[in-house]
N, C-alpha and C positions, 0 to 999 in steps of 0.2 A: 521459511515458515510464514503462514498466513497471519497477518496482523488485523485484528478486529477491534474497533472502538465500540464500547458498550456505554450507552447513555440512558440513565434512569435516576430519578431522584430518590428511589428506595434502595438502600444498601443491600437488603435481602434479595431483591430481584437481580441486582448486579452480580451478587455472589452466586445465585442460582444459574444465571446465564453462563458465567465463567465455569461453574461446576460441570455443566453440560458440554461446553465447547473445548475446554483445555485438554481433556483426555484424547481428543481427536486431532491434536497437533496445532490447534489455533492459539496464537498468543493474544491474550485479551488485555486491553487497557480500559479501566473503569473510571467514568466521570459522572458527577451527579447534577450538573447544570448544563444548560444549553450554551452559555457563554464559554464554559470550560471546554466543551466539545468543539466549538469553533476554533478556539485557540489551538487545540490539539491538531486539528485538521490543517491549520496554517503552518504548524511547526514540524509535523511528521507526516509520513506516508502510510496510509491504511488501505487494506484491500476491501473492507466492508465496514458499514456502520449499522449497529442495531440500536434503534432510536425509539424511546418512549414518547408518547404524545402528551400525556397529562402530567406536565411538570409546571411548577409555579413560576411566575414572572415571565418566563420565556418558553412557550410550549413547543412541542415537537414539530408542529407545522412550520412555525417561524424558523426553528433551527434547520429544518430540512431545506427551506428556501435559501437560507444563508450559506449552508454548505454547498448547495448546487451552484451558487454564484462564484465559488472559489475552487471547486473540485468536482471531478467526475466520478468520485468514489460511489459505489452502489450503496443504497440504503434500504434496510428492511425496517418498517415501522412495527414496533412491539408494544401493544397496548390492550387495555381492557375494553376499549371501544370496539364493537363489532357490527355497528349499523352500516348498512350499505353506503349511505351518504358519506360517512367518515372514511370508508375505504376508498371511495371514488375521489374524495378531496385529497387524500394522501398521495394517490397515484398521479393526480393531475399536477401537483406541485413538485413532483420529481422523485417520489419514493418508487423503488423498484419492486417491492413486494410488501406483504402485510401479514403479520402473525398476531392473533389475539390471545390474551391471557384469560384463563390458564391454558398454557400450550402444552402439547405433547412433545416430549424430548425428541422422539424420532422424526416428527414432522418438522420441528425447528431445524434439526440437522440436515434434513433433506432439502429444505428451502434454502438454507445457507449454502449447501454444496451446489445446488442447481443454479443459484444466482452467481456464485463464483465461477462456475463453468461458462455461463453466458457472458460474463463481463470480464473474464480473465484476460490479462495482457497476452500478446502474442508470444507463444513459446518458441517460435522459430523466427529469428530475425536475420534477414539478408541485407547487407550494407556494403555495396561496392566490392563484393567478393569476400567480405568478412562475414562469417556465419556464427551466430550464437544460438545453440540448440539446447533449450531448457530441458527437454525430455531426455535427451541423451547425455546431458551435462557435458557438452563438447563445444569448444571454441576452435575455429579454423579459418584459414585464409587461403583461398584458391586450392581447397582440398588438403592443405597442409595443417595438421593439428598443431594447436598452440597449447603448451602445457602450463596451465595456470592453477593456482590453489583454489579450493572451494570459495574462500572469501573473495579472492580476485575475480572469480567467475561471477559471483553474485553481484559484486560491485559494478563491473562493466555492463552486465546484463541489465541492471536497474537503470543505469544512465542511458543505455541505448533504448530502453523502453519509454523513456521520458525525455526525448530530445528537446533541447533548448531550455530545459528547466535546470536552474542552478541548485545544487544540493550542498549545504554546508558540511563541514567535517562532522559536526554533531549529528546531523540528520543521517549521514551515511553510517555512522556508528550505530545509531538506533536501528536502521534498516538491516544492516548486514550482521551486526553482533548482538543486537537486542537492546531493549531499553535500559536494562539493569547492568549493562557491561561497564567495566571500569577502563575500557580501552581509551587511549588518548589520541588526540588529533594527529600527532606525528606518525602514529601507526597508519592512518589513512594516507598520509603523504608517502610513506614507504611503499604501501600497496600500489598506489598510483604510479610511482616510479617503476616498480616491477612489471606492472601491466604494460606500460608504455614500452619498456625495454624488450619484453618478450614479443609483443606484437610488431614492433619496429623491425626486429630481426627477420620477419617474414617478408618484408617489403611493403606492407600496408602503411600508408601515410598517417599513422595514428595521431601525430601532433597536429594534423589539420582538423581533427574531429574531437579528440579528447582534450578539452580546454580547461585551463586553470583560470578561474575568475578571482583575481588577486584580492585578498582581504575578505572573500566570501566563501568560496569553495570550488566545486568542479561541475562541469556540464558536458554533455555530448551535443554537438551541433550537427544539423542535417547536411550542411555543405560547408566548404571552406569559407571562412569569414575573412 
């Protein structure tokens, strides 16, 4: 599921954005301040941010700059400002697109979908003979299929898409099971063991690349460390 972070100081606007997006399969997280948005970006993985400009204390331009310092997540500025200079400023500091209020629902969805298509992570990953195919939902090594569960498939795919980045058990739960899941950390450990065992049987040296970072979580490394 696509995870979208909604940032606006008006609850009504947050609810409206979620109302438009949720029926199309987007999971929305709503925050009302720039500081909270940055904390969310630091703690969780998102596919897109819809960011209001006119917020008190810490406006959207500053939030955009801070987010781009710590993440490559795409950002759409959603604001009542429609002057050309404001649009240019937003794009120059790192925003990927711009929607003005009041917005048309179909236009908003079209822009969200178009940006996600442009910035989506690779759906087909080749790694030393190991292939993760997001479109076919297939994991294989040297053309030998590896039977994994949907959760296992999502977990290893996410790690392979973000090599060298360490994900805690809590982050993996949020990404794979959803923010409101009551899944516990030991479930992650169990899935990791299953993934390693299944891939190991094919002959792929999974232990060289699927690493445990003790006391923190798990990561995928580009080459043997």
